[in-house]
Kinemage of the C-alpha trace (Angstrom):
@kinemage 1
@onewidth
@group {chain A} dominant
@subgroup {mainchain}
@vectorlist {calphas} color= white
{ca met a 1} P 97.714 89.251 80.230
{ca ala a 2} L 95.022 91.765 79.346
{ca gly a 3} L 93.084 89.050 77.554
{ca lys a 4} L 93.107 86.834 80.654
{ca lys a 5} L 91.900 89.722 82.811
{ca gln a 6} L 89.065 90.484 80.398
{ca ser a 7} L 88.150 86.803 80.364
{ca arg a 8} L 87.989 86.727 84.177
{ca glu a 9} L 85.867 89.895 84.251
{ca leu a 10} L 83.486 88.476 81.658
{ca arg a 11} L 83.179 85.224 83.614
{ca ser a 12} L 82.471 87.175 86.795
{ca asp a 13} L 79.787 89.218 85.025
{ca leu a 14} L 78.154 86.074 83.663
{ca ile a 15} L 78.104 84.594 87.167
{ca thr a 16} L 76.357 87.741 88.426
{ca tyr a 17} L 73.727 87.505 85.679
{ca gly a 18} L 73.342 83.797 86.403
{ca ile a 19} L 72.734 84.395 90.113
{ca val a 20} L 70.011 86.964 89.366
{ca ile a 21} L 68.303 84.752 86.753
{ca ala a 22} L 68.481 81.701 89.030
{ca ala a 23} L 66.969 83.691 91.891
{ca phe a 24} L 64.110 84.833 89.639
{ca val a 25} L 63.385 81.275 88.499
{ca leu a 26} L 63.479 79.929 92.062
{ca val a 27} L 61.129 82.656 93.286
{ca gln a 28} L 58.678 81.969 90.456
{ca leu a 29} L 58.744 78.263 91.256
{ca gly a 30} L 58.306 79.009 94.965
{ca val a 31} L 55.308 81.259 94.329
{ca ser a 32} L 53.629 78.739 92.021
{ca ala a 33} L 54.241 75.926 94.533
{ca gly a 34} L 52.986 78.003 97.460
{ca phe a 35} L 56.304 77.973 99.342
{ca ile a 36} L 56.586 81.776 99.356
{ca gly a 37} L 54.002 83.545 101.505
{ca ser a 38} L 52.132 86.739 100.734
{ca ala a 39} L 54.410 88.809 103.010
{ca leu a 40} L 57.522 87.885 101.043
{ca gln a 41} L 55.689 88.249 97.739
{ca gly a 42} L 54.885 91.806 98.740
{ca gln a 43} L 58.629 92.442 99.158
{ca leu a 44} L 59.660 91.235 95.699
{ca ile a 45} L 59.183 94.539 93.863
{ca pro a 46} L 60.809 96.648 96.627
{ca ile a 47} L 63.741 94.206 96.561
{ca cys a 48} L 64.158 94.799 92.818
{ca ala a 49} L 63.990 98.577 93.353
{ca tyr a 50} L 66.547 98.487 96.164
{ca val a 51} L 68.891 96.243 94.168
{ca val a 52} L 68.850 98.768 91.317
{ca met a 53} L 69.436 101.586 93.823
{ca ala a 54} L 72.391 99.743 95.379
{ca val a 55} L 73.937 98.900 91.998
{ca ser a 56} L 73.556 102.493 90.783
{ca leu a 57} L 74.973 104.001 93.993
{ca asn a 58} L 77.923 101.597 93.780
{ca leu a 59} L 78.715 103.220 90.455
{ca val a 60} L 79.235 106.511 92.311
{ca val a 61} L 80.642 105.314 95.639
{ca gly a 62} L 82.559 102.229 94.536
{ca leu a 63} L 83.714 102.857 90.967
{ca ser a 64} L 83.899 106.654 91.017
{ca gly a 65} L 85.024 106.925 94.635
{ca glu a 66} L 82.622 109.719 95.598
{ca leu a 67} L 80.430 109.780 98.703
{ca ser a 68} L 76.817 110.610 97.812
{ca leu a 69} L 74.288 110.957 100.638
{ca gly a 70} L 71.324 112.094 98.569
{ca his a 71} L 70.664 109.130 96.289
{ca ala a 72} L 67.099 108.808 97.593
{ca gly a 73} L 66.466 112.272 96.145
{ca phe a 74} L 66.903 110.927 92.614
{ca met a 75} L 64.671 108.005 93.535
{ca ser a 76} L 61.944 110.437 94.640
{ca val a 77} L 62.247 112.451 91.407
{ca gly a 78} L 61.745 109.282 89.389
{ca ala a 79} L 58.919 108.111 91.647
{ca phe a 80} L 56.763 111.224 91.443
{ca thr a 81} L 57.415 112.080 87.790
{ca gly a 82} L 56.767 108.431 86.935
{ca val a 83} L 53.446 108.477 88.799
{ca val a 84} L 52.355 111.638 86.960
{ca ala a 85} L 53.402 110.153 83.617
{ca ala a 86} L 51.618 106.851 84.320
{ca thr a 87} L 48.397 108.601 85.364
{ca ala a 88} L 48.432 110.752 82.229
{ca leu a 89} L 49.442 107.981 79.804
{ca gln a 90} L 47.407 105.028 81.064
{ca pro a 91} L 44.125 106.045 79.336
{ca leu a 92} L 46.038 106.674 76.093
{ca val a 93} L 48.327 103.629 76.051
{ca gly a 94} L 45.981 100.962 77.375
{ca ser a 95} L 48.687 98.388 78.169
{ca asp a 96} L 49.746 98.408 81.835
{ca ala a 97} L 53.214 96.998 81.094
{ca leu a 98} L 53.917 99.575 78.376
{ca thr a 99} L 52.608 102.371 80.593
{ca leu a 100} L 54.964 101.277 83.376
{ca val a 101} L 57.955 101.127 81.032
{ca leu a 102} L 57.170 104.614 79.675
{ca ala a 103} L 56.745 105.928 83.218
{ca met a 104} L 60.135 104.494 84.215
{ca leu a 105} L 61.731 106.125 81.178
{ca val a 106} L 60.169 109.472 82.133
{ca gly a 107} L 61.427 108.999 85.683
{ca ala a 108} L 64.925 108.211 84.354
{ca val a 109} L 64.976 111.330 82.159
{ca phe a 110} L 63.900 113.690 84.938
{ca ala a 111} L 66.261 112.078 87.460
{ca ala a 112} L 69.119 112.391 84.947
{ca ile a 113} L 68.262 116.072 84.455
{ca ala a 114} L 68.343 116.515 88.223
{ca gly a 115} L 71.692 114.696 88.241
{ca val a 116} L 73.103 117.138 85.678
{ca ile a 117} L 71.758 120.162 87.584
{ca val a 118} L 73.319 118.933 90.817
{ca gly a 119} L 76.404 117.354 89.275
{ca val a 120} L 77.709 120.199 87.134
{ca pro a 121} L 78.462 122.524 90.077
{ca val a 122} L 79.365 119.872 92.680
{ca met a 123} L 81.538 117.504 90.641
{ca arg a 124} L 84.420 119.907 91.213
{ca leu a 125} L 84.099 119.132 94.927
{ca arg a 126} L 85.464 116.094 96.713
{ca gly a 127} L 85.080 114.197 99.963
{ca asp a 128} L 83.055 115.780 102.733
{ca tyr a 129} L 82.014 118.759 100.607
{ca leu a 130} L 80.418 116.541 97.978
{ca ala a 131} L 78.677 114.474 100.666
{ca ile a 132} L 77.213 117.613 102.287
{ca val a 133} L 75.948 119.003 98.969
{ca thr a 134} L 74.293 115.723 97.951
{ca leu a 135} L 72.747 115.450 101.421
{ca ala a 136} L 71.353 118.966 101.022
{ca phe a 137} L 69.987 118.064 97.575
{ca gly a 138} L 68.041 115.125 98.988
{ca glu a 139} L 66.484 117.311 101.685
{ca ile a 140} L 65.670 120.110 99.213
{ca ile a 141} L 63.895 117.670 96.894
{ca lys a 142} L 61.887 116.264 99.808
{ca asn a 143} L 60.794 119.736 100.898
{ca leu a 144} L 59.881 120.742 97.349
{ca leu a 145} L 57.707 117.630 97.017
{ca asn a 146} L 56.059 118.453 100.363
{ca asn a 147} L 54.801 121.668 98.755
{ca leu a 148} L 54.039 120.311 95.286
{ca tyr a 149} L 50.482 119.886 93.992
{ca val a 150} L 49.838 118.336 90.583
{ca gly a 151} L 46.477 117.667 88.964
{ca ile a 152} L 45.154 116.603 85.582
{ca asp a 153} L 41.939 117.429 83.749
{ca ala a 154} L 40.756 117.771 80.155
{ca ala a 155} L 43.040 120.775 79.670
{ca gly a 156} L 46.150 118.833 80.728
{ca leu a 157} L 48.468 118.941 83.726
{ca his a 158} L 48.273 121.663 86.382
{ca leu a 159} L 51.032 122.437 88.884
{ca ser a 160} L 51.132 124.582 92.011
{ca phe a 161} L 53.341 125.125 95.066
{ca thr a 162} L 50.728 127.001 97.097
{ca gly a 163} L 47.829 124.579 97.479
{ca glu a 164} L 45.334 122.309 95.779
{ca ala a 165} L 42.863 125.152 95.219
{ca ala a 166} L 45.487 127.044 93.202
{ca leu a 167} L 45.549 124.309 90.546
{ca gly a 168} L 42.466 125.874 88.943
{ca met a 169} L 41.180 122.636 87.491
{ca asp a 170} L 37.752 122.125 85.980
{ca gly a 171} L 36.944 118.804 87.623
{ca gly a 172} L 39.840 116.491 86.952
{ca glu a 173} L 41.982 114.539 89.405
{ca thr a 174} L 44.674 115.612 91.853
{ca ile a 175} L 47.703 113.331 91.523
{ca ile a 176} L 50.118 114.831 94.061
{ca lys a 177} L 48.779 116.482 97.206
{ca gly a 178} L 51.727 118.112 98.908
{ca pro a 179} L 52.720 116.394 102.183
{ca gln a 180} L 50.233 113.583 101.479
{ca gly a 181} L 52.240 112.722 98.410
{ca ala a 182} L 50.902 110.860 95.397
{ca val a 183} L 47.504 109.250 95.902
{ca gly a 184} L 45.395 106.959 93.749
{ca ile a 185} L 48.500 105.566 92.059
{ca pro a 186} L 47.845 102.942 89.376
{ca arg a 187} L 49.522 99.798 90.716
{ca leu a 188} L 51.308 98.740 87.559
{ca ser a 189} L 54.550 97.290 88.924
{ca thr a 190} L 55.200 93.585 88.436
{ca phe a 191} L 58.001 91.323 89.586
{ca leu a 192} L 58.840 90.437 85.981
{ca ile a 193} L 59.446 94.062 85.021
{ca gly a 194} L 61.381 94.563 88.258
{ca phe a 195} L 63.584 91.603 87.354
{ca leu a 196} L 64.152 92.997 83.848
{ca leu a 197} L 65.054 96.373 85.364
{ca val a 198} L 67.652 94.675 87.586
{ca leu a 199} L 69.179 92.974 84.533
{ca phe a 200} L 69.177 96.293 82.666
{ca ala a 201} L 70.913 98.066 85.565
{ca leu a 202} L 73.523 95.294 85.771
{ca phe a 203} L 74.048 95.460 82.003
{ca val a 204} L 74.592 99.229 82.095
{ca val a 205} L 76.893 99.291 85.116
{ca leu a 206} L 78.962 96.184 84.315
{ca asn a 207} L 79.484 97.226 80.693
{ca leu a 208} L 80.348 100.771 81.743
{ca lys a 209} L 82.845 99.339 84.241
{ca arg a 210} L 84.621 97.328 81.523
{ca ser a 211} L 84.500 100.115 78.933
{ca arg a 212} L 87.095 102.781 78.223
{ca ser a 213} L 84.964 105.322 80.099
{ca gly a 214} L 84.747 102.972 83.084
{ca arg a 215} L 88.522 102.603 83.178
{ca ala a 216} L 88.828 106.388 83.077
{ca ile a 217} L 86.340 106.701 85.973
{ca met a 218} L 88.347 104.244 88.069
{ca ala a 219} L 91.593 105.980 87.108
{ca val a 220} L 90.191 109.251 88.448
{ca arg a 221} L 89.160 107.448 91.623
{ca asp a 222} L 92.597 105.919 92.160
{ca asn a 223} L 94.685 109.012 91.408
{ca arg a 224} L 93.059 112.186 90.202
{ca ile a 225} L 96.324 114.055 89.574
{ca ala a 226} L 97.823 111.210 87.542
{ca ala a 227} L 94.600 110.926 85.522
{ca glu a 228} L 94.650 114.643 84.730
{ca ser a 229} L 98.312 114.414 83.747
{ca val a 230} L 97.509 111.963 80.926
{ca gly a 231} L 94.647 114.093 79.594
{ca ile a 232} L 91.603 112.539 81.292
{ca asn a 233} L 88.816 115.052 81.881
{ca thr a 234} L 88.106 114.207 85.512
{ca thr a 235} L 84.964 116.335 85.830
{ca lys a 236} L 83.443 114.801 82.700
{ca tyr a 237} L 83.889 111.196 83.826
{ca arg a 238} L 82.797 111.851 87.405
{ca leu a 239} L 79.678 113.591 86.061
{ca met a 240} L 79.031 110.663 83.705
{ca ala a 241} L 78.964 108.183 86.588
{ca phe a 242} L 76.800 110.519 88.663
{ca val a 243} L 74.183 111.065 85.932
{ca val a 244} L 73.980 107.378 84.929
{ca ala a 245} L 73.456 106.466 88.588
{ca ala a 246} L 70.774 109.147 88.920
{ca ala a 247} L 68.904 107.862 85.834
{ca leu a 248} L 68.898 104.283 87.155
{ca ala a 249} L 67.698 105.544 90.549
{ca gly a 250} L 64.854 107.372 88.774
{ca met a 251} L 63.747 104.154 87.083
{ca ala a 252} L 63.891 102.307 90.402
{ca gly a 253} L 61.816 105.068 92.011
{ca ala a 254} L 59.078 104.790 89.387
{ca leu a 255} L 58.966 101.000 89.805
{ca tyr a 256} L 58.852 101.341 93.598
{ca ala a 257} L 56.128 104.005 93.645
{ca met a 258} L 53.758 102.091 91.393
{ca asn a 259} L 53.831 99.135 93.722
{ca phe a 260} L 51.683 101.140 96.180
{ca ser a 261} L 48.391 103.002 95.990
{ca ser a 262} L 49.916 106.068 97.690
{ca ile a 263} L 53.389 107.261 98.581
{ca ala a 264} L 54.613 110.306 100.547
{ca pro a 265} L 57.797 112.379 100.118
{ca arg a 266} L 58.984 111.440 103.623
{ca lys a 267} L 59.616 107.916 102.334
{ca phe a 268} L 62.631 109.258 100.414
{ca asp a 269} L 64.414 110.998 103.263
{ca phe a 270} L 67.984 110.864 104.561
{ca asn a 271} L 67.355 107.485 106.210
{ca thr a 272} L 66.600 105.895 102.849
{ca ser a 273} L 69.839 107.266 101.383
{ca ile a 274} L 71.782 105.839 104.324
{ca leu a 275} L 70.034 102.474 103.953
{ca ile a 276} L 71.111 102.261 100.310
{ca leu a 277} L 74.641 103.272 101.287
{ca val a 278} L 74.625 100.429 103.851
{ca phe a 279} L 73.786 97.991 101.043
{ca val a 280} L 76.795 99.224 99.084
{ca val a 281} L 79.226 99.175 102.012
{ca leu a 282} L 78.203 95.731 103.248
{ca gly a 283} L 78.233 94.280 99.747
{ca gly a 284} L 81.655 95.771 99.085
{ca met a 285} L 82.406 99.078 97.399
{ca gly a 286} L 83.031 98.347 93.732
{ca asn a 287} L 81.573 94.840 94.107
{ca ile a 288} L 78.401 94.890 92.001
{ca arg a 289} L 77.464 91.308 92.826
{ca gly a 290} L 77.870 92.040 96.528
{ca ser a 291} L 75.471 94.993 96.232
{ca val a 292} L 72.836 92.725 94.693
{ca ile a 293} L 73.158 90.159 97.470
{ca ala a 294} L 73.330 92.702 100.308
{ca ala a 295} L 70.294 94.649 99.074
{ca thr a 296} L 68.269 91.443 98.767
{ca leu a 297} L 69.167 89.986 102.161
{ca leu a 298} L 68.896 93.237 104.115
{ca thr a 299} L 65.487 94.011 102.586
{ca ile a 300} L 64.159 90.579 103.508
{ca leu a 301} L 65.712 90.462 106.988
{ca pro a 302} L 63.454 93.002 108.781
{ca glu a 303} L 60.355 91.246 107.453
{ca ala a 304} L 61.737 87.818 108.365
{ca leu a 305} L 62.185 89.042 111.939
{ca arg a 306} L 58.719 90.596 112.180
{ca ser a 307} L 57.457 87.618 114.237
{ca ile a 308} L 59.661 88.894 117.074
{ca ser a 309} L 58.620 92.492 116.558
{ca asp a 310} L 59.843 93.696 119.966
{ca tyr a 311} L 63.434 92.763 119.151
{ca arg a 312} L 63.618 92.640 115.367
{ca met a 313} L 65.295 96.020 114.851
{ca leu a 314} L 67.795 95.183 117.618
{ca leu a 315} L 68.638 91.883 115.897
{ca tyr a 316} L 68.790 93.670 112.544
{ca ala a 317} L 71.341 96.121 113.960
{ca ile a 318} L 73.384 93.274 115.490
{ca val a 319} L 73.460 91.467 112.130
{ca leu a 320} L 74.671 94.640 110.388
{ca ile a 321} L 77.442 95.113 112.961
{ca leu a 322} L 78.565 91.478 112.681
{ca val a 323} L 78.618 91.583 108.894
{ca met a 324} L 80.608 94.825 108.971
{ca leu a 325} L 83.132 93.335 111.406
{ca val a 326} L 83.534 90.154 109.375
{ca thr a 327} L 83.895 91.868 106.007
{ca asn a 328} L 86.392 94.412 107.339
{ca asn a 329} L 88.404 92.096 109.593
{ca pro a 330} L 92.092 92.152 108.516
{ca thr a 331} L 92.720 88.702 110.024
{ca leu a 332} L 89.972 87.121 107.915
{ca arg a 333} L 91.174 89.010 104.853
{ca ala a 334} L 94.738 87.770 105.435
{ca leu a 335} L 93.457 84.217 105.865
{ca trp a 336} L 91.544 84.447 102.571
{ca leu a 337} L 94.583 85.814 100.734
{ca arg a 338} L 96.763 83.040 102.223
{ca val a 339} L 94.316 80.345 101.104
{ca lys a 340} L 94.007 81.946 97.691
{ca gly a 341} L 97.788 82.112 97.376
{ca arg a 342} L 98.152 78.408 98.198
{ca leu a 343} L 95.512 77.507 95.627
{ca ser a 344} L 97.319 79.564 92.979
{ca arg a 345} L 100.534 77.593 93.641
{ca arg a 346} L 98.812 74.231 93.097
{ca pro a 347} L 99.494 72.248 89.890
{ca pro a 348} L 97.393 73.281 86.871
{ca thr a 349} L 95.275 70.111 87.005
{ca ala a 350} L 94.388 70.692 90.678
{ca arg a 351} L 93.604 74.339 90.054
{ca ala a 352} L 91.312 73.420 87.150
{ca ala a 353} L 89.393 71.054 89.412
{ca ser a 354} L 88.860 73.767 92.018
{ca thr a 355} L 87.906 76.563 89.617
{ca val a 356} L 84.220 75.722 89.698
{ca gln a 357} L 84.210 75.714 93.499
{ca glu a 358} L 85.949 79.090 93.828
{ca gly a 359} L 83.537 81.000 91.565
{ca gly a 360} L 86.062 83.798 91.031
{ca asp a 361} L 84.764 86.976 92.678
{ca asp a 362} L 86.537 89.506 90.499
{ca asp a 363} L 84.406 92.441 91.635
{ca glu a 364} L 86.285 92.723 94.951
{ca arg a 365} L 88.711 95.563 95.230
């Protein structure tokens, strides 16, 4: 029985990888053939960043069962530390791709450190208390970045929270200018590296989900008292999910930031955290494949409706409401379960013929 379940999970994971790879190939063919316009091409890297953000937040909200409202804070930590690292390393490394990868790793490390700092005290909280603390963290990070000034010269990096003049540089270049954010960013991000980052995030999250640690995380989510009774360290596994999600968000932030020439702290406010949470909820909490699809479609949708700019946000809101109603409608769920039950009672030969058509969405809870 366990072997069949593992086989279904592996098949579902392979389908998820296949969808992402097929989408990448189709986009590359569309760009080379001229079917994809410049507006959509400009959205490709943000789509990759938001997919990684949605997948990582689903690790916390869906698999761990915790409500985090400050995920954009980890994204901002990765974005600004990645920009500083890229600016400092680019003259030394030479290769743009390698510089970007190193910057994303730096962003992941600092975001993970922030995740540990926040997670250690708050992982003993649950529900509304955890949501409030993570919301406060996101706002604190934004306000700290609004007062942060970072520059670089021959002597190295300089940091100040009082003003640009306090950096005390001899010439050099100011990288972060307080409320203006990071300016003069080297635009190193590419769609290929964004695609590889999406695959890496899927690899980390899907393998963690199927691992012993992932089963412990989901056990804590389902019944904390029962998990503690069999010796599972609930704080440890909740913190593990939180820190892994923070590190992936940091990498996504670095990728996102280096797609623009400048970026301000206000970009990573509460609204961004809620947007990422919407991706997770609409895609299905615990459904990694659904997060990928929801993040992609809901990032493209506002731009696709830009031609009717007076009504596009209204239509966007209507689409969100309709999707929410459909995905949470008990009648439709009952209909799906009834159809699925009838298919499961069909003869083995008939079921084998319909297997390819069903696709087997094993990520749904």
